[in-house]
Steps between C-alpha positions, in 0.01 A plus 500: 500500500630512856511832675848595618479639850758637737484185711547263205804698390639479854445124504688467171793698643490288816503180295809616310679588825402171665650304210840643600469530881489205737563470872689234692530421869824701521368789288117504504279715280309793649175559312285812543130556431319831488126541501267791559458400864827336606871446436648159573826315451623149555833319507482186285729200455417395143687169524266361767210730412461631855441845637761569768370836626225745412378843601225736392345832594204312649719279717695790653204744510657752261341721237523418131744786433869541427572511874288187548705318236813613684360353824432171318863501381630557851282219638607260226868588551460416868343163414780426255763577762329257739514233227866591431426612144740774395488485118188494284385527139252787453193434285304820439225299323470734202447815707708810435790549739373819663265605776393214724724240336808724531433593863447130581832407336682784676361385836625147432847636422499711817401187692821331387371290210720493188375471143 
């Protein structure tokens, strides 16, 4: 019998969300990933399978905290503006919408990205 862990449950939730959410060149998907040591996000065009922009706490020298996730959101919003991306599809990857994920999303909205 397989052991059900927190991470396997999260992956199941993420799989269900990904079956409904897809990004295009006009409206790419923003995917987030949380670990014990870092928070990262990337802007993905699912039609071509390419990552358009990415940011992480390691890349911008921020702490793995709520304020660090907010800094990642601000950096990614700036990259999106440079690429002329104004509308996205948000993929929380099975994580709860609170804490780091919420502060990241709020920073994207403050940066002028709509979703």
